[in-house]
Structure formats: C-alpha cells, structure tokens
MARZA-703738 format. One record per residue (C-alpha): residue number from 1; chain; y, x, z. Coordinates in nm, 4 decimals, always signed. Example, Ala and Ser with C-alpha at 12.3 -4.5 7.8 and 13.67 -1.06 7.14 Angstrom:
BEGIN
1, A, -0.4500, +1.2300, +0.7800
2, A, -0.1060, +1.3670, +0.7140
This chain:
BEGIN
1, A, +0.0000, +0.0000, +0.0000
2, A, +0.3655, +0.0879, +0.0082
3, A, +0.4837, +0.2862, +0.3080
4, A, +0.8523, +0.2643, +0.4089
5, A, +0.8203, +0.5809, +0.6151
6, A, +0.8506, +0.8083, +0.3115
7, A, +1.0491, +0.7638, -0.0072
8, A, +1.1014, +0.9770, -0.3162
9, A, +1.3892, +0.8043, -0.4864
10, A, +1.7221, +0.9600, -0.5782
11, A, +2.0831, +0.8681, -0.5150
12, A, +2.2333, +0.5695, -0.3381
13, A, +2.0482, +0.3384, -0.5801
14, A, +1.7195, +0.4962, -0.4791
15, A, +1.7918, +0.4180, -0.1160
16, A, +1.8069, +0.0437, -0.1832
17, A, +1.4283, -0.0073, -0.2054
18, A, +1.3883, +0.1916, +0.1157
19, A, +1.6344, -0.0390, +0.2932
20, A, +1.4351, -0.3424, +0.1763
21, A, +1.1119, -0.1811, +0.2955
22, A, +1.2715, -0.1027, +0.6317
23, A, +1.3557, -0.4706, +0.6717
24, A, +1.0093, -0.5881, +0.5701
25, A, +0.8089, -0.3342, +0.7747
26, A, +1.0377, -0.3014, +1.0776
27, A, +1.0447, +0.0782, +1.0608
28, A, +1.3229, +0.3138, +0.9559
29, A, +1.2521, +0.5040, +0.6333
30, A, +1.2863, +0.8814, +0.6256
31, A, +1.5205, +1.0246, +0.3657
32, A, +1.4453, +1.3643, +0.2138
33, A, +1.6835, +1.5542, -0.0095
34, A, +1.6999, +1.8908, -0.1803
35, A, +2.0782, +1.9067, -0.1355
36, A, +2.2733, +1.9736, +0.1791
37, A, +2.3959, +1.6735, +0.3785
38, A, +2.7239, +1.5665, +0.2155
39, A, +2.8377, +1.4223, +0.5510
40, A, +2.8363, +1.7730, +0.6988
41, A, +3.0284, +1.9426, +0.4168
42, A, +3.4004, +2.0199, +0.4353
43, A, +3.4386, +2.0086, +0.0566
44, A, +3.2164, +1.8482, -0.2016
45, A, +3.2162, +2.0551, -0.5201
46, A, +3.0459, +1.9983, -0.8514
47, A, +2.9479, +1.6409, -0.7737
48, A, +3.0927, +1.3037, -0.8566
49, A, +3.3046, +1.1928, -0.5635
50, A, +3.3298, +0.8202, -0.6420
51, A, +3.0786, +0.5705, -0.7706
52, A, +3.1157, +0.2095, -0.8809
53, A, +2.9241, -0.0895, -0.7587
54, A, +2.8866, -0.4004, -0.9731
55, A, +2.7473, -0.7463, -0.8950
56, A, +2.3791, -0.6432, -0.8844
57, A, +2.4569, -0.3644, -0.6384
58, A, +2.6610, -0.6037, -0.4246
59, A, +2.3715, -0.8519, -0.4274
60, A, +2.1351, -0.5775, -0.3057
61, A, +2.3806, -0.4757, -0.0318
62, A, +2.4144, -0.8397, +0.0773
63, A, +2.0356, -0.8667, +0.1112
64, A, +2.0386, -0.5857, +0.3703
65, A, +2.3607, -0.7037, +0.5423
66, A, +2.5744, -0.4137, +0.4163
67, A, +2.7925, -0.5818, +0.1516
68, A, +3.0959, -0.6473, +0.3721
69, A, +3.0826, -0.2986, +0.5259
70, A, +3.0876, -0.1351, +0.1837
71, A, +3.3459, -0.3748, +0.0323
72, A, +3.5845, -0.3036, +0.3212
73, A, +3.5896, +0.0636, +0.2117
74, A, +3.6021, +0.0058, -0.1645
75, A, +3.8761, -0.0456, -0.4217
76, A, +3.8373, -0.3176, -0.6883
77, A, +3.8768, -0.1988, -1.0474
78, A, +3.9464, -0.4762, -1.2944
79, A, +3.9357, -0.2663, -1.6111
80, A, +3.9885, +0.0722, -1.7696
81, A, +4.2757, +0.2205, -1.9645
82, A, +4.1991, +0.3519, -2.3118
83, A, +4.4164, +0.6412, -2.4334
84, A, +4.4446, +0.6687, -2.8110
85, A, +4.5067, +0.9921, -3.0009
86, A, +4.8605, +0.8790, -3.0899
87, A, +4.9466, +0.8555, -2.7175
88, A, +4.9388, +0.4773, -2.6941
89, A, +4.7231, +0.3017, -2.4351
90, A, +4.5627, -0.0356, -2.3873
91, A, +4.3612, -0.1988, -2.1086
92, A, +4.0005, -0.3161, -2.1417
93, A, +3.8893, -0.5536, -1.8636
94, A, +3.5496, -0.5140, -1.6956
95, A, +3.4979, -0.8904, -1.6954
96, A, +3.6869, -1.2171, -1.7105
97, A, +3.9632, -1.3377, -1.4796
98, A, +3.9117, -1.1759, -1.1359
99, A, +3.5811, -0.9961, -1.2053
100, A, +3.5759, -0.6320, -1.0984
101, A, +3.3572, -0.3360, -1.0217
102, A, +3.4226, -0.1608, -0.6925
103, A, +3.4949, +0.2098, -0.6533
104, A, +3.3762, +0.3806, -0.3365
105, A, +3.3343, +0.7369, -0.2177
106, A, +2.9762, +0.8646, -0.2331
107, A, +3.0323, +1.0271, +0.1050
108, A, +3.1224, +0.6879, +0.2585
109, A, +2.8097, +0.5299, +0.1094
110, A, +2.5944, +0.7996, +0.2688
111, A, +2.7703, +0.7614, +0.6039
112, A, +2.7114, +0.3854, +0.6088
113, A, +2.3587, +0.3800, +0.4657
C-alpha cells in the first residue's frame, strides 16, 4: 500500500499528495531533499523566488485547510504585460473579470507547509 511516512516527490506540488496522505493516515510525512533547507538560508541564489498558484492549487490547499494561510501571504496577479519590439506594451488577462493567479514566495510556502 501507500505509506505517508516517506515520499519522493519534488517541489511544493509534490508535497500536496503527502499532505493528503497525512490527513488520511493520521501520521506526519517525512520530507527528504537533496538541497539545503531554504528556511535556513540568508540568501536564495539560482532558484526561482516566487511561484504562482491557480485554482487547482487553491482547491488542493483548501482540502488540507491551508488555503487561507497561503492566500493571506500572496499577491493576486490578474494578467501579464507583453512588451513588443517597438517598445509598446499591452496587457493580457489570466482569466475573465476578477480571475487571478496568486504569486507567493517559495520560502513562505515551505515555512507554512
């Protein structure tokens, strides 16, 4: 069967199944990584600092009671700016009306998860 004690999945997305297993088996999963603990580092170099979370990620966070914690630390992004070669710009929305993706620091995700 599946054991929540050990997991070999990468990144914050890989942690999601472990959180679900923790809930279903009542035991905390162990996280193993080849990198140093980003929470202990003074500077994070050579890595992406921010990540975005869309609706599916928010649904997964809600299922493990973490959605509000993460949203409180995130910034909504409603679209991106396209820069043309002639110097002009135009906006491209991520969705319709008030739909957004949410930007959050990877370090904050690791601290809260």
